[in-house]
C-alpha positions in Angstrom: 0.0 0.0 0.1 1.6 3.3 -1.0 2.6 5.6 1.7 0.5 9.0 1.9 2.4 11.9 1.6 2.7 14.5 4.6 3.7 17.9 5.1 5.1 19.1 8.6 3.6 16.1 10.0 0.0 16.2 8.7 -1.5 14.6 5.3 -0.8 17.0 2.4 -4.4 17.4 1.3 -4.9 18.8 5.0 -1.7 20.8 4.6 -2.8 22.5 1.2 -6.4 23.2 3.0 -4.8 24.8 6.2 -2.5 27.0 4.1 -5.2 28.3 1.8 -7.4 28.9 4.8 -4.6 30.8 6.5 -4.4 32.9 3.5 -7.8 33.9 3.9 -7.3 34.8 7.6 -4.4 36.9 6.7 -6.5 38.9 4.6 -9.1 39.3 7.2 -6.6 40.5 9.5 -5.6 43.3 7.2 -9.4 44.3 7.0 -9.5 44.4 11.0 -6.2 46.5 10.9 -7.8 48.8 8.5 -10.8 49.2 10.7 -8.5 50.3 13.6 -7.9 53.5 11.6 -12.0 54.1 11.6 -12.0 53.6 15.4 -9.2 56.1 16.0 -11.1 58.6 13.6 -14.1 58.1 15.6 -12.3 58.2 18.8 -13.5 55.0 19.9 -10.2 53.7 21.7 -11.6 50.6 23.2 -12.9 49.5 19.8 -9.2 50.5 18.4 -7.7 48.2 21.0 -10.4 45.4 20.6 -9.8 45.5 16.6 -6.0 45.5 16.9 -6.0 42.4 19.3 -8.4 40.7 17.0 -6.1 41.4 13.9 -3.3 40.0 15.8 -4.8 36.9 16.9 -6.2 36.4 13.3 -2.8 37.1 11.5 -1.0 35.0 13.9 -3.1 31.9 13.2 -3.0 32.6 9.2 0.7 33.2 9.1 1.5 30.2 11.3 -0.6 28.1 9.0 1.0 29.6 5.9 4.5 29.1 6.9 4.0 25.7 8.4 2.3 24.4 5.3 4.2 26.3 2.5 5.5 23.4 0.9 2.0 21.9 0.6 1.1 20.8 -3.0 -1.1 23.0 -5.2 -5.0 22.8 -4.6 -7.0 20.8 -6.9 -10.9 20.8 -7.5 -11.4 18.5 -4.3 -9.1 21.0 -2.3 -11.3 24.0 -3.7 -14.4 22.9 -2.4 -13.2 22.2 1.0 -11.4 25.5 1.2 -14.5 27.2 0.0 -16.6 25.9 2.9 -14.1 25.7 6.0 -12.5 29.1 4.8 -16.1 30.7 4.9 -16.8 29.1 8.4 -13.2 30.0 9.7 -13.6 33.6 8.4 -16.9 34.1 10.3 -15.4 32.6 13.3 -12.4 34.8 13.4 -14.6 37.7 12.2 -16.5 37.5 15.5 -13.8 38.5 17.3 -14.1 42.2 16.8 -17.8 41.9 18.0 -17.0 39.9 21.0 -13.7 41.8 22.0 -15.4 45.3 21.7 -18.4 44.3 23.7 -16.2 42.8 26.4 -13.5 45.6 26.4 -15.9 48.6 26.3 -17.0 49.7 29.8 -20.8 50.4 30.3 -20.4 54.1 30.8 -18.8 54.3 27.6 -21.2 52.1 25.7 -24.1 54.1 27.2 -22.5 57.2 25.2 -23.2 55.4 22.0 -27.1 55.6 22.5 -28.5 58.5 20.4 -30.1 61.4 22.4 -33.9 61.1 22.7 -33.9 57.5 21.9 -36.6 55.5 24.0 -33.9 52.7 24.9 -31.3 53.1 27.3 -28.7 50.4 26.6 -26.5 50.0 23.8 -26.9 46.9 21.5 -23.2 46.5 21.7 -23.5 44.4 24.9 -25.6 41.8 23.1 -22.1 40.6 21.5 -20.7 39.7 25.0 -22.3 36.3 24.1 -20.1 34.4 21.8 -22.9 32.9 19.9 -24.4 36.4 19.3 -21.0 37.5 18.1 -20.5 34.3 15.7 -24.2 34.8 14.4 -23.5 38.4 13.4 -20.4 37.6 11.8 -21.6 34.7 9.8 -24.7 36.8 8.6 -22.2 39.7 7.6 -19.8 37.4 5.7 -22.4 35.3 4.0 -24.3 38.8 3.0 -27.5 37.5 5.0 -28.2 40.8 7.1 -30.1 39.3 9.9 -28.9 40.6 12.9 -28.6 40.4 16.7 -28.3 44.2 17.2 -31.9 45.4 17.9 -30.9 49.1 17.8 -28.2 49.6 15.2 -27.7 53.3 15.9 -26.5 52.4 19.3 -23.4 50.5 18.0 -19.9 52.1 17.9 -19.1 53.6 14.5 -16.5 51.0 14.2 -18.8 48.2 14.6 -21.1 49.7 12.3 -18.4 50.0 9.7 -17.2 46.3 10.3 -20.6 45.0 9.7 -20.9 47.0 6.3 -17.3 46.0 5.4 -17.6 42.3 5.9 -20.8 42.2 3.7 -19.0 44.3 1.2 -16.2 42.1 0.9 -18.1 39.0 1.4 -20.2 40.1 -1.7 -17.3 40.2 -3.8 -15.8 37.2 -2.7 -18.8 35.4 -3.6 -18.5 36.5 -7.1 -14.8 35.5 -7.1 -15.5 32.2 -5.7 -18.2 31.5 -8.3 -16.1 32.5 -11.4 -12.9 30.9 -10.4 -12.9 28.2 -7.8 -16.1 26.5 -8.5 -16.4 26.9 -12.1 -14.7 23.8 -13.1 -16.0 20.3 -14.3 -17.1 18.1 -11.6 -17.7 20.8 -9.1 -21.3 19.5 -8.5 -22.4 23.1 -9.5 -20.6 23.2 -12.8 -23.5 23.7 -14.9 -24.6 26.7 -12.9 -21.4 28.4 -12.9 -20.7 27.6 -16.5 -23.9 29.2 -17.4 -23.4 32.2 -15.5 -20.0 33.0 -17.0 -20.7 31.5 -20.5 -18.1 28.8 -20.1 -15.4 31.4 -19.2 -14.4 33.7 -16.8 -14.5 37.8 -17.4 -10.6 37.3 -18.0 -8.7 34.0 -18.6 -6.4 35.1 -15.6 -8.1 34.9 -12.0 -5.9 38.0 -10.9 -7.4 40.0 -13.7 -10.8 38.8 -13.4 -10.7 39.9 -9.4 -9.4 43.2 -10.7 -12.1 43.8 -13.1 -14.9 42.6 -10.5 -13.2 45.1 -8.0 -13.1 47.9 -10.5 -16.8 47.7 -11.3 -17.8 47.4 -7.7 -16.3 50.2 -6.7 -17.4 52.3 -9.4 -20.9 51.5 -8.5 -20.4 52.1 -5.0 -19.3 55.7 -5.6 -22.1 56.5 -7.7 -24.6 54.7 -5.1 -23.2 56.6 -2.3 -23.6 60.1 -4.1 -27.3 59.2 -5.1 -28.1 58.0 -1.6 -26.5 61.1 0.1 -28.5 63.3 -2.0 -31.7 61.4 -1.6 -31.1 61.4 2.3 -30.7 65.2 2.4 -33.6 65.7 0.4 -35.9 63.7 2.8 -37.5 65.0 5.8 -35.7 62.8 8.1 -32.3 63.5 6.5 -32.8 67.4 6.0 -31.8 67.9 9.6 -29.0 65.7 10.1 -25.4 66.9 10.1 -23.7 66.4 6.5 -21.3 63.6 8.2 -24.2 61.8 9.5 -26.0 61.8 6.2 -22.8 60.9 4.4 -22.2 57.9 6.8 -25.5 56.5 6.4 -25.1 56.9 2.5 -21.9 55.1 2.6 -23.1 52.1 4.9 -26.2 51.6 3.0 -24.5 52.0 -0.3 -22.0 49.3 0.6 -24.7 46.8 1.9 -27.3 47.6 -0.7 -24.9 46.9 -3.8 -23.3 43.9 -2.0 -27.2 42.5 -1.4 -26.2 42.2 2.4 -29.0 44.5 4.0 -27.2 45.5 7.2 -28.4 48.8 8.2 -27.2 51.8 10.3 -30.7 52.9 11.3 -33.0 51.6 13.7 -35.9 50.1 11.3 -33.8 49.6 8.2 -35.0 51.8 5.3 -38.5 52.3 7.0 -36.4 54.8 9.3 -36.8 57.3 6.3 -39.9 56.7 5.4 -39.0 58.1 2.0 -40.4 56.9 -1.6 -37.3 58.9 -2.9 -34.8 56.9 -1.0 -36.4 53.7 -1.6 -36.6 54.5 -5.4 -32.8 55.2 -5.2 -32.1 52.0 -3.7 -34.2 49.9 -6.1 -31.4 50.1 -8.9 -28.7 49.7 -6.2 -30.1 46.4 -5.3 -30.9 45.2 -8.7 -27.3 46.0 -9.9 -26.2 43.6 -7.1 -28.4 40.9 -8.5 -27.3 40.8 -11.7 -24.5 38.5 -13.1 -21.0 40.5 -12.9 -20.0 39.1 -16.5 -23.0 40.8 -17.7 -21.9 44.1 -16.1 -18.7 43.8 -17.9 -20.3 43.0 -21.5 -22.6 46.3 -21.0 -19.9 48.6 -19.8 -16.6 47.1 -21.0 -18.2 45.9 -24.4 -20.7 48.5 -24.7 -23.1 45.7 -25.4 -26.5 47.0 -23.9 -28.4 44.0 -25.5 -27.0 41.8 -22.8 -29.4 43.2 -20.5 -32.3 41.3 -22.3 -30.2 38.7 -24.2 -28.9 37.2 -21.1 -31.3 34.8 -19.9 -31.0 35.4 -16.3 -31.1 39.1 -16.4 -34.1 39.0 -18.8 -36.0 36.6 -16.3 -34.8 38.9 -13.2 -36.6 42.0 -14.8 -39.6 39.9 -15.7 -39.8 38.4 -12.1 -39.4 41.7 -10.6 -42.2 43.2 -12.6 -44.7 40.2 -12.1 -43.8 39.6 -8.6 -44.2 43.2 -7.4 -47.6 43.4 -9.1 -48.6 40.1 -7.5 -47.7 41.1 -4.2 -49.2 44.6 -4.4 -52.6 42.9 -5.3 -52.3 40.5 -2.6 -51.5 43.3 0.1 -53.7 45.7 -1.2 -56.6 43.1 -1.0 -55.7 41.7 2.7 -54.0 44.3 4.7 -55.4 47.1 6.6 -53.7 50.5 6.5 -51.9 50.1 9.5 -49.5 47.2 8.0 -48.1 49.7 5.5 -45.4 52.6 6.0 -48.5 54.9 5.4 -47.3 58.5 6.3 -45.9 59.8 2.9 -47.8 62.4 1.0 -49.6 61.0 -2.3 -51.7 64.0 -2.9 -51.1 63.6 -6.6 -52.1 60.2 -6.7 -55.0 60.5 -4.4 -56.5 63.2 -6.5 -56.9 60.7 -9.0 -59.2 58.7 -6.9 -56.5 56.3 -5.8 -57.1 55.2 -2.2 -54.3 55.7 0.2 -53.9 52.1 1.3 -53.6 51.0 -2.1 -50.6 53.4 -3.0 -49.1 52.3 0.3 -49.5 48.7 -0.7 -47.8 49.1 -4.1 -45.0 51.2 -2.7 -44.3 48.8 0.2 -44.8 45.7 -2.1 -42.7 46.6 -4.8 -39.8 47.6 -2.5 -39.9 44.6 -0.6 -40.1 42.2 -3.4 -37.2 43.9 -5.0 -35.3 43.5 -1.7 -36.3 39.8 -1.4 -35.6 38.7 -5.0 -32.2 40.6 -4.9 -31.4 38.9 -1.5 -30.8 42.3 -0.2 -32.9 42.2 2.9 -33.5 46.0 3.3 -37.0 46.3 5.2 -39.4 49.1 4.5 -42.5 47.7 5.9 -43.7 45.9 9.0 -43.9 42.5 7.5 -44.9 40.8 10.8 -48.4 42.5 10.0 -48.7 41.1 6.7 -51.1 38.1 5.9 -49.8 34.9 5.2 -50.1 34.9 1.5 -47.9 37.9 1.3 -45.3 36.3 3.5 -45.2 33.2 1.3 -44.6 35.3 -1.8 -41.9 37.1 -0.4 -40.6 33.8 0.9 -40.7 32.2 -2.6 -38.6 35.1 -4.1 -36.1 34.9 -1.4 -35.8 31.1 -2.0 -35.2 31.7 -5.6 -32.9 34.7 -5.6 -31.3 36.6 -8.4 -28.7 35.7 -11.1 -26.0 33.3 -10.4 -22.5 35.2 -10.6 -23.9 38.0 -8.8 -23.9 38.7 -4.8 -27.3 37.1 -4.3 -28.1 34.0 -2.5 -30.8 31.8 -3.0 -31.3 28.7 -5.6 -30.6 31.1 -8.6 -32.6 32.0 -11.6 -30.5 29.9 -14.0 -31.0 26.9 -11.8 -34.7 27.2 -11.7 -34.8 27.9 -15.4 -32.9 24.7 -16.0 -35.2 22.7 -14.0 -38.4 24.0 -15.7 -36.8 23.6 -19.1 -35.4 19.9 -18.2 -38.9 18.9 -17.0 -40.4 20.1 -20.5 -37.7 18.2 -22.2 -38.5 15.2 -20.4 -42.0 15.3 -21.3 -41.2 16.0 -24.9 -39.1 12.7 -25.0 -42.1 10.7 -24.1 -43.9 11.1 -27.5 -40.7 10.6 -29.7 -39.0 7.2 -30.7 -36.4 6.1 -28.5 -33.6 6.7 -31.2 -34.6 10.3 -31.9 -32.1 13.1 -31.2 -33.7 15.6 -28.8 -31.7 18.6 -27.9 -32.6 21.5 -25.5 -31.8 24.8 -25.4 -30.8 27.0 -22.5 -30.3 30.6 -23.2 -27.9 30.6 -26.3 -26.6 27.2 -25.8 -27.8 24.2 -27.5 -27.4 20.8 -25.3 -27.3 17.4 -26.6 -28.9 14.6 -24.6 -26.0 13.7 -22.3 -25.3 17.5 -21.5 -29.1 18.2 -20.8 -29.4 15.2 -18.7 -26.2 15.9 -16.4 -27.4 20.0 -16.0 -30.9 18.8 -15.1 -29.9 16.4 -12.7 -27.5 18.7 -11.0 -29.7 21.3 -10.7 -32.5 19.3 -9.5 -30.1 17.5 -6.9 -28.9 20.8 -5.6 -32.4 22.3 -5.3 -34.0 19.2 -3.6 -31.2 19.3 -1.0 -31.6 23.0 -0.5 -35.6 22.7 -0.1 -35.1 19.6 2.2 -32.7 21.8 4.7 -35.5 24.5 4.3 -38.3 22.3 5.4 -36.5 20.7 8.2 -35.0 24.1 9.5 -38.7 25.4 9.4 -40.1 22.6 11.2 -37.4 23.1 13.9 -38.2 26.7 14.2 -41.8 27.0 14.5 -41.5 24.3 17.4 -39.1 26.5 19.5 -39.9 29.9 18.3 -43.1 30.4 20.4 -46.9 30.2 19.9 -46.9 33.7 18.8 -45.3 32.6 15.4 -47.1 30.6 12.8 -45.5 28.2 10.3 -45.6 30.9 7.6 -43.5 33.0 9.8 -41.0 30.2 10.5 -40.8 29.3 6.9 -40.1 33.3 6.0 -37.4 33.3 8.7 -35.7 30.3 7.4 -36.2 31.2 3.9 -34.6 34.6 4.7 -31.6 32.9 6.5 -30.7 30.2 3.8 -31.4 32.7 1.1 -28.9 35.2 2.6 -31.5 38.0 2.6 -32.2 39.2 5.9 -35.7 40.3 6.1 -37.5 39.2 9.4 -40.9 38.9 10.6 -39.7 39.4 14.3 -38.3 35.9 15.2 -34.5 36.8 14.9 -33.1 38.5 17.9 -31.0 38.2 20.8 -33.7 36.5 22.7 -34.6 33.7 20.1 -33.7 30.1 21.4 -30.0 29.2 21.0 -31.0 26.1 19.0 -32.9 28.2 16.5 -29.7 30.6 16.4 -27.3 27.9 16.0 -29.3 26.3 13.3 -29.5 29.9 11.4 -25.6 30.1 11.4 -25.8 26.7 9.6 -28.5 27.9 7.2 -26.6 30.8 6.5 -23.3 29.0 5.6 -25.0 26.4 3.4 -26.9 28.8 1.7 -23.8 31.0 0.9 -22.2 27.9 -0.6 -25.1 26.2 -2.1 -24.7 23.2 0.0 -22.3 20.9 -2.2 -19.2 22.3 -0.9 -20.7 22.1 2.7 -21.4 18.4 2.0 -18.2 17.7 0.5 -16.5 19.4 3.5 -18.5 17.1 6.0 -17.6 14.1 3.9 -13.8 15.1 4.1 -14.1 15.2 7.8 -15.7 12.0 8.1 -13.8 9.9 5.5 -10.9 12.3 4.2 -10.5 13.6 0.7 -9.5 10.3 -0.9 -12.2 8.3 -3.3 
């Protein structure tokens, strides 16, 4: 029996994984060190100490892993899947350190000073993160772009923690794009058909480095435009007109980062509902939609100046169709079933009301449109008290969160291309029933013509991943409905789990520091597997049990 190769006393496969995960931790340590500068600018010296200590610990572990296993072999596909799963989980674990350490090291008198003047609460939400489980939840929610939060009152957090929440969503969103167009876009990955469809069988550039550089350029350009547009909208709103310029700019910066990355963390008390501004909501609609479009399409439109890609690309076309149809369906559902008090309902619609349109109808259209775009784009910004909605409205939004936007973007969920492949596959299977067994039956997905073998493979891959995704969703919903409390229905539980596993962040009120620890732990797993689309996580679990050898 051949002797297995080892590196520094451990199996070579494990050494390769440890070295690459160590590299991810070093990069995260650099982000923590960058955030020390934010803490110093905000004069939050306890947070600066906490972030500096967290950066030292994270860098120490990362550098040690890289140096010890520097001689490990280059990663192959099996390593890439495990690195993706273990790397994301380790990033969330070490990313929890700034939350936990800042909460632990900041005295209560100092933390009380973070509570805004005139607030109807006295304690800072910072102290929630003294519980390591809450800190891990927040970090996993941030890095996976989920947006569910343990911080009940975000304005009472230190500016450095607000920044860290936005930064990890921003970087995590780009990380997902890079992951899908590099590590997982290889034959045999288990999700190869999905990623091949999203990247048209090629990366934006042949080189991974140039691909990452291009993605960052596009992302930064969109971010700057979003910040300016949001700043102007906030200043034009009733809420923002009285804010100091720096505070309006701070809110614009954070919401642009978490909106474009479809993460959904907010720095206001009630997310976007705080503003009660149709203008701000309108500005955010294209920001969220941009994050839900595959980045190869962005590159084709801006780099090649091919605007036709917005319609000829199958995912983008169906994204627009679903946004319109879903917003109309949800508006009708809510206009029919909900009382006036279930909407935002304080903005002035005199011009519309003069045409005979009732206020509840206008409010239903406004809230439903924003919430459906937020759900399908997996952003999670909330402008309406969804807990007051009827079960039908919650289920429509849960369906949007389950599907998600385009593969190759920052969104979670099953992805449009996978849903489209399943529908086309079912239709293709039915068509074969009425044809001779030796007939040549091809199928078309977008601009690709697939032979029988390829279609069967892609259909089976999409169906298997979707089935596993839905099984996890159903099992977690059953768990949650039995521990959440009698005030929550199964529709509430299904909505909340779809939000966690779809990496969205909308909530019916279940998520919070008082939720059962079993449900909180389950949500951490839901967010993890939802971000990585299950297959890498299953490969990771298998490797822990049986190793990476066949």
